[in-house]
Each structure stands twice: as structure tokens, then as C-alpha cells.
Rosetta silent file (secondary structure, phi, psi, omega in degrees, C-alpha in Angstrom):
SEQUENCE: MDFRAYQQRSRETARYPEVGANPIYPTLGLCGEAGEVADKVKKVLRDADGRFDDAVRDDLRLELGDVLWYVAQLATELDLELEDIAAANLEKLASRAARNVIGGSGDRR
SCORE:     score description
SCORE:     0.000 S_00000001
   1 L     0.000  137.012  176.463  -47.559    3.723   45.131 S_00000001
   2 L   -90.934  169.358 -178.524  -46.231    5.559   48.151 S_00000001
   3 H   -62.337  -40.886 -179.675  -44.327    4.063   51.027 S_00000001
   4 H   -60.143  -47.527 -179.568  -47.218    4.233   53.515 S_00000001
   5 H   -65.558  -39.829 -179.704  -49.517    2.391   51.212 S_00000001
   6 H   -65.449  -44.594  178.551  -46.914   -0.217   50.384 S_00000001
   7 H   -58.997  -42.703 -178.067  -46.161   -0.795   54.067 S_00000001
   8 H   -68.212  -46.765 -177.057  -49.840   -1.174   54.932 S_00000001
   9 H   -69.914  -38.424  179.328  -50.620   -3.457   52.007 S_00000001
  10 H   -64.140  -29.412 -177.582  -47.504   -5.590   52.413 S_00000001
  11 H   -70.316  -21.834  178.270  -48.409   -6.195   56.008 S_00000001
  12 L   -64.681  -19.735 -176.945  -51.614   -7.928   54.907 S_00000001
  13 L  -106.401    5.788  179.115  -49.415  -10.758   53.527 S_00000001
  14 L   -68.877  116.100  177.596  -47.213  -11.152   56.608 S_00000001
  15 L  -134.570   90.355  175.242  -47.309  -14.829   57.710 S_00000001
  16 L  -153.604  168.210 -175.012  -44.588  -15.713   60.121 S_00000001
  17 L   -57.679  131.988  173.482  -44.359  -16.604   63.843 S_00000001
  18 L    61.450   37.016 -179.862  -45.511  -13.890   66.199 S_00000001
  19 L   -52.213  129.372 -177.148  -46.301  -11.212   63.593 S_00000001
  20 L   102.047  -14.065 -179.681  -46.355   -7.926   65.505 S_00000001
  21 L  -145.930   34.255 -172.353  -43.759   -9.015   68.091 S_00000001
  22 L  -147.908   79.067  177.507  -41.016  -10.602   66.088 S_00000001
  23 L   -75.444  -13.227  177.578  -38.373   -8.370   64.435 S_00000001
  24 H   -70.019  -40.205 -177.716  -35.967  -11.317   64.104 S_00000001
  25 H   -62.652  -48.813  176.390  -37.842  -13.171   61.413 S_00000001
  26 H   -65.706  -27.450  174.105  -37.965  -10.282   59.027 S_00000001
  27 H   -63.052  -44.848  178.934  -34.382   -9.427   59.754 S_00000001
  28 H   -68.246  -39.360  172.821  -33.275  -12.892   58.761 S_00000001
  29 H   -58.871  -41.024  175.949  -35.473  -12.793   55.726 S_00000001
  30 H   -59.848  -45.936  179.289  -33.972   -9.519   54.695 S_00000001
  31 H   -61.783  -43.967 -178.393  -30.457  -10.957   54.967 S_00000001
  32 H   -64.737  -44.292 -177.748  -31.509  -14.008   52.853 S_00000001
  33 H   -71.923  -35.201  177.519  -33.121  -11.906   50.063 S_00000001
  34 H   -66.543  -34.936  175.317  -30.257   -9.456   49.997 S_00000001
  35 H   -64.247  -34.643  178.337  -27.914  -12.488   49.584 S_00000001
  36 H   -69.985  -32.594  176.875  -30.067  -13.655   46.640 S_00000001
  37 H   -66.718  -48.093 -179.601  -29.698  -10.193   45.020 S_00000001
  38 H   -59.960  -41.664  179.795  -25.938  -10.332   45.566 S_00000001
  39 H   -64.917  -39.581  176.884  -25.721  -13.806   44.111 S_00000001
  40 H   -64.710  -40.124  175.908  -27.566  -12.843   40.919 S_00000001
  41 H   -65.357  -40.776  175.073  -25.279   -9.865   40.507 S_00000001
  42 H   -58.090  -41.424 -179.912  -22.262  -11.980   41.090 S_00000001
  43 H   -67.990  -30.453  175.208  -23.376  -14.392   38.388 S_00000001
  44 H   -64.843  -38.301  176.928  -23.778  -11.492   35.980 S_00000001
  45 H   -69.272  -42.993 -174.714  -20.142  -10.592   36.581 S_00000001
  46 H   -76.581  -35.520 -168.528  -18.999  -14.176   36.253 S_00000001
  47 H  -107.649  -15.067 -174.227  -21.229  -15.367   33.348 S_00000001
  48 L  -132.247   21.696  178.471  -22.141  -12.201   31.360 S_00000001
  49 L    52.161   32.255  178.319  -19.170   -9.941   31.655 S_00000001
  50 L    79.042   10.292  178.810  -21.160   -7.575   33.821 S_00000001
  51 L   -95.833  121.999 -175.674  -23.954   -7.083   31.330 S_00000001
  52 L   -92.646  101.516  175.577  -27.444   -7.032   32.810 S_00000001
  53 L   -80.177  173.337 -177.748  -29.878   -8.346   30.207 S_00000001
  54 H   -57.771  -39.284 -178.801  -33.657   -7.958   30.449 S_00000001
  55 H   -64.003  -43.956  179.405  -34.143  -11.397   31.994 S_00000001
  56 H   -66.140  -40.619  177.501  -31.626  -10.701   34.731 S_00000001
  57 H   -60.542  -43.625  177.684  -33.032   -7.272   35.342 S_00000001
  58 H   -63.833  -40.070  176.308  -36.517   -8.776   35.738 S_00000001
  59 H   -64.045  -37.744  178.275  -35.208  -11.391   38.153 S_00000001
  60 H   -73.655  -29.462  172.315  -33.551   -8.624   40.210 S_00000001
  61 H   -60.710  -44.276 -178.028  -36.799   -6.575   40.187 S_00000001
  62 H   -68.933  -41.924 -179.414  -38.519   -9.558   41.819 S_00000001
  63 H   -64.635  -45.041  178.639  -35.668  -10.146   44.288 S_00000001
  64 H   -62.505  -32.151  173.757  -35.569   -6.433   45.173 S_00000001
  65 H   -59.994  -40.834  178.347  -39.292   -6.588   45.729 S_00000001
  66 H   -68.515  -38.196  173.448  -38.703   -9.325   48.277 S_00000001
  67 H   -60.367  -43.198 -179.683  -36.027   -7.159   49.962 S_00000001
  68 H   -64.230  -37.191  177.813  -38.479   -4.311   50.130 S_00000001
  69 H   -59.891  -48.770 -179.114  -41.167   -6.604   51.634 S_00000001
  70 H   -67.378  -37.200  175.184  -38.812   -7.637   54.441 S_00000001
  71 H   -59.923  -45.219  178.662  -37.634   -4.082   55.031 S_00000001
  72 H   -62.525  -42.229  178.098  -41.313   -3.038   55.368 S_00000001
  73 H   -64.787  -41.141  178.051  -42.041   -5.866   57.809 S_00000001
  74 H   -64.332  -45.871 -179.692  -38.999   -5.042   59.930 S_00000001
  75 H   -57.447  -49.192  179.685  -39.904   -1.398   59.986 S_00000001
  76 H   -59.333  -43.214  177.902  -43.470   -2.275   61.022 S_00000001
  77 H   -58.490  -29.901 -176.430  -42.217   -4.648   63.799 S_00000001
  78 L   -98.495   11.460 -179.009  -40.146   -1.763   65.101 S_00000001
  79 L    57.209   42.042  175.257  -43.033    0.771   64.848 S_00000001
  80 L  -111.508  150.764  177.663  -41.185    2.726   62.122 S_00000001
  81 L  -104.705  133.730  176.945  -42.647    4.196   59.012 S_00000001
  82 H   -56.404  -38.680 -179.445  -40.973    3.666   55.643 S_00000001
  83 H   -57.828  -45.971  178.943  -41.865    7.249   54.790 S_00000001
  84 H   -66.456  -44.698  179.972  -39.833    8.474   57.829 S_00000001
  85 H   -58.259  -48.021  179.596  -36.993    6.089   57.130 S_00000001
  86 H   -68.331  -41.832 -179.350  -36.653    7.310   53.513 S_00000001
  87 H   -64.468  -42.425 -178.535  -36.909   10.993   54.476 S_00000001
  88 H   -64.611  -37.957  179.982  -34.254   10.570   57.226 S_00000001
  89 H   -64.615  -44.278  177.695  -31.988    8.771   54.787 S_00000001
  90 H   -66.355  -33.497 -179.788  -32.176   11.612   52.223 S_00000001
  91 H   -68.881  -39.699 -177.582  -31.597   14.202   54.932 S_00000001
  92 H   -63.224  -43.728 -179.269  -28.552   12.246   56.159 S_00000001
  93 H   -69.623  -36.514 -179.475  -27.087   11.976   52.595 S_00000001
  94 H   -69.494  -34.084  177.631  -27.739   15.668   51.834 S_00000001
  95 H   -67.746  -37.662  177.790  -25.951   16.617   55.072 S_00000001
  96 H   -69.630  -40.625  179.483  -22.991   14.428   54.182 S_00000001
  97 H   -64.471  -41.563 -178.056  -22.844   15.860   50.707 S_00000001
  98 H   -64.189  -31.999 -176.470  -22.971   19.482   52.078 S_00000001
  99 L   -97.794    7.043 -179.392  -20.122   18.658   54.441 S_00000001
 100 L    57.734   40.660  178.155  -18.188   16.740   51.755 S_00000001
 101 L  -123.388   23.896 -178.343  -18.235   13.510   53.765 S_00000001
 102 L   -59.443  -33.669  176.394  -20.470   11.401   51.446 S_00000001
 103 L   -89.414  176.774  179.000  -17.620    8.923   51.102 S_00000001
 104 L   103.763 -163.333 -178.706  -15.952    7.255   54.009 S_00000001
 105 L  -137.986  164.248 -179.632  -17.358    5.106   56.766 S_00000001
 106 L   105.487  127.457 -178.367  -19.378    5.500   59.888 S_00000001
 107 L   -65.787  -33.350 -172.762  -23.143    5.991   60.179 S_00000001
 108 L  -106.284   28.558 -179.516  -22.900    9.244   62.030 S_00000001
 109 L   -76.409    0.000    0.000  -20.230   11.070   60.123 S_00000001
């Protein structure tokens, strides 16, 4: 599945206040789902010595799907295309790598 198809199909399941004019809801959902991913990874470190078994990997696959859904909704609310976001990200990273500034901080380095 490509990003455009995912973004369009995921939008069909969007059910939240003021769909189409509410970037706040998917932003908060994204934060919550990212927190759930982080919590599962934390527990792997705490309870499984950092080993990701198949069950945890499957749980993370589901949580990452929720993260992706909220990213898609936020992008749509902002009239952005996931395809463009992904391409711009790869261009940014390639530029940083070419300039040997892939590490460090700052979005526009």
C-alpha cells in the first residue's frame, strides 16, 4: 500500500469532533499513541532484558499502526500529503548525511 492510498482509506474511519477542521484532536491522539509505544518498549527493557519477542513485536506493530493513523489524520487536517512528507524527510536526511550533520540537533541544520 502506498502513502496516498493509506491516507485516503484511513480518512474514511476518522470519527472525532469537527473532522476536517480540527488538527488538535489527531495531535493529541498521536501523542497518546506514541506514549503507548514508548511504554511497551520501556517494559521490554525492564521485564525482558531488551529482548523483543514475537508477541511484543506484534503489539508494537498494532500500536505503530495507531501512530500512523494519527499522523495521517493530522497531515490531512493540515492539507499535507504523506507522500510529500516522506519525500521531504528523505531529502532532509540525505542532505544532512552529505553535509555530515546527520547527528546533532536542530530541524534546519
